[in-house]
N, C-alpha and C positions, 0 to 999 in steps of 0.2 A: 400570547403571541405564538405563531407557528414556529416549529422547530425543524431543523434539517440535520443531516449527518453526511459529511462530504468525504468520508474515509472509511470504507467498508469492504470486507473481503468475504469471498464465497469459496465453495469447494473447487472452483476453477483454479484457485491457487492454494492458499494454506488456511482457508477458513473451514468451518464444519457445517455450515448451512448451504443448501443448494441455492442458486439465484432466486428461484421461485419461493423457496421457504423464507428467504430474506424479505421478499416483498410482503408476504403474509405477516411476518413478524413485525415489520415496520408499520403495517396497518394496525395491528393489535396495539402497538405502543402509541399510536396516534401521530406518527411521524409524517410531516408534510412531504418531504422529499429526501432521497439519499443518493449518493454517488457510489456505484459499484466500481471499486478501484483495485482489482486484483493485480498481483505482482506480475508484470511483464506479459500479461495476456488479456485479451478482450473476449475470450471464449465464452464467458458466462453472460455476456450482455444480451444476446438475442433472447435467451430464456427469461431473463429478468424483465426485458421490455415487453415480452408477450404476457407475462404475469401481471405487469403493471397496467395493461390495457383494461383489465377488469377490476382495478383497485383504485382507491382514492389516493394512493401514494404515487408521487412523481419519481421516475427513475432517471438519473443523470448518468449517461455513459461515461466511464472514466477508466483510468489505469494508474498503477504506481510503478514507475520505472526505476530500476536499481542502477545506481551510478557510483562513480568513485571520484573523490576529491582529495588529493594529497594523501592517498593511502587509506582513506576512510570511506565507509559506505554512506552514500548520500542518496536520498530518495526524492524524486520529482513526481508529483501528482499531475495527471492530465485530466481536466474536467470538461465535460460537454464535448467530447471528441466525436468525430465520425469514426465509429468502430469498424466500418467497412472500407476505410481509406486504403487503397492498394499499396501505397508506399509504406504506410505504417505497418500493414500486415507483413510486407516483405522484410522490413527491418526486424520485426518481432520474431519472425521465423528464424532468421539468421542468429539473432540474439539467444533464442531458446536453444538452438543447436549447440552453442558454446556452453550453455548451462548444462545440457544433457551430457556432453562429454565430461565436464567437470564432475558431475554427480556419479557417472560411471566409474571415474577414477577414484573418487572417495569411497564408494561402496566396495570396489575391488580392494582398496587398501585396508579397509576395515575387515573385510572377509579374510584377507591374508594374515591378519593378526588375531584371528579366532572369533570374530563376531559373526553371528548368524544373520547375514544380510546379503542381498543381491538386488540389482535393478529390477529383475523380474518380480521379486517379492514386493518391491516398492510400488511398481506400477499395478500389481494385482491388489495391493492393499489400498491404494489411492487412485482408483480408476478415473481417467479423464482429467486428472489434476496435472498442472505443471509442477513436476517434482522439484522441491527446494530443500535446503538444509533443514528447514523446519520438519519436513516429512521424514528425513533421515533421523533427526533427533526424536521424533515421535515414535518411529519404528524401534529405536533403541530403548525407549521407555517401555513400550509394549512388550519387548523381549526381556525386560527386567534388568537391563544394564544400568539404567539411571532411573531416578524417581520422578523426574520432570523433564519437559522439553528444554527448559532453561539450563538444567544440569547437563543435558546432552550437548548443548552448545558450549558450555563452559569447559567440559572435560574432553570433548571429542571433535566437534565439527565447527566450532566458532573460530573466528580469526585468532591466530596464534595457538590454537589447540593442535594436538599431534596429528589429527587426520584431516585438517583443513587443507584444501587445495584451491588456490586462487583461480579465477576464470577470467575470460575476456570481459573487460569493464567498459561501461558506457560513460562518456563524459557528460556531466549535467548539461553542458551547453548543447550537446547533440540531442539530449532528451527534450529540451525546450524546442528545438527545431522540429523534431518529429511531432510533438504535440501541436505546435502551431500549424504545421502542414495539414494535420488532421482536423483543423478548425477549432481546436480546444484552447483552454487557458492553462498555463503552467504555474504550479504552486510548489514552493519548497515545503516538503513535509516535515513535521515534528523537528524543527531546527535545534531544539535543546538536547535531543537524543545523541547528537554527534559529539557532544562534550568538547566543543571548541571553546577557546577563550572568547570573551566578548569581542576582542579585537579581531580574532580570526573569523568569527561568525559575521562580523561587520564586513570583513574583506570578502568572504564568500557571497554574502548578499549583494554587495556592490558588483562583483563579477557577474553574477547571474542576472541582476537587473540590467546590466549593460548588454546582456545577451537576449533580453526580452522577457525575463521572469515577470509574471503577472500578479502573483499573490504569495502570501506566506501563511502557513498553518499556525496561527497564533493561539487558537483555542483547541486544546488537546487533552486527552484523558490523563496523561501522565504529568501534566503541569503541576507545579507546587506553588506555594505562596509567592505571589509577585510575578510568576513566570508569564502569565497571560498579559498582564499590564506591560511588562518589558517587551514582549514580542509584538504587541500592538504598536508600541512606540517604534520598534525597529521597522515594522511595516510602514508606518507613517513617515518615518525619516526617508524612506526610499519610494514613497508614493505607490506602495503595493496594496492591493486589496487584501482584506483579512479573510482567511478561510478557517474552517474548524471541523473536527471530526473525532470520532471515538477510536478509530483503528480497530473496529470490531472484528474478531476472528472466531466467534462462537466458543466452543469448548476448549479451543487451543489457547485462549486467553480468558479463562473463566471469570476473572475479576473485572473484566471490561464488558459493559453491556452496550447494545445498540442505543444510540441517542443520548444516554445518560453517562456513558463512560464508567467511572468509578462511583458514580452516584450524584455528582454535582456538575456534570458537563452540561453546558447550555449553549447551543449554536442557533442563533435566531435566523429565520428565513430572510430577514431584511438584508443580510450580507449578500444575497444574490443580486441585489440591485447594482452593486459595483463589481462584484466578482464575476458574475455570469449575466451580463446585460442582454445577451442575445437569446436567452432561454425563451422557448415558445409557450411558457405558462406563467401566469401571474402569481407572484408570491404573496401579495397583499391579502 
């Protein structure tokens, strides 16, 4: 059966493959379709669409929007969006500006405390990317302050770490509105990563469903025993479509591969029938 991957990142945010490299890699792996879902940007989509024209791989334009719910990071995926929608682009520009200010503040705070870092160095090191905390953590790793990006988050730039500075946050309800205005479908990404109790996850899902949530990412690379079944049941309870993806970042998450995740990920193309019924290509 044909396989898909509906959660993939490129150099346009915090992945290490260019959009066209992703298309070529997806074709090598025999992937039927994938969604490019960079963090808070659609800048990589034109290149990916152009590369997909000469490929057997179908490209689904997408995005992953960073939101906040009761003090926690919550991510909403937008799938099959109009990446040229003027209102979406305007919102994203404003949103990115707030992130840029926060990153400048974090880099300045680190520099004040003896770290060899600056926004100029970050933009030179990651040209064309929307700079995120992942880039700051990677820079700290390459400078030898930490041994991994994960350690960089834990010790320096993660929430509750000494150099963390909060930024303007998007409510998930707003993210759903933006995605729908751009003609896409809104999916709650990796719901178990938020470490909510079952009751609180149910509450969040109910809230978002009432705001128009279309799907839930029940099939995911970091699922453990029983997780996928439980998330599929949660999706069914709220009549949400099931989505699935690897959350591929290339070398920034070397243990997670495109299409197969940690080795056993399987996202069938048949999910597209309910999740993205308006696609202009046949999944069968």
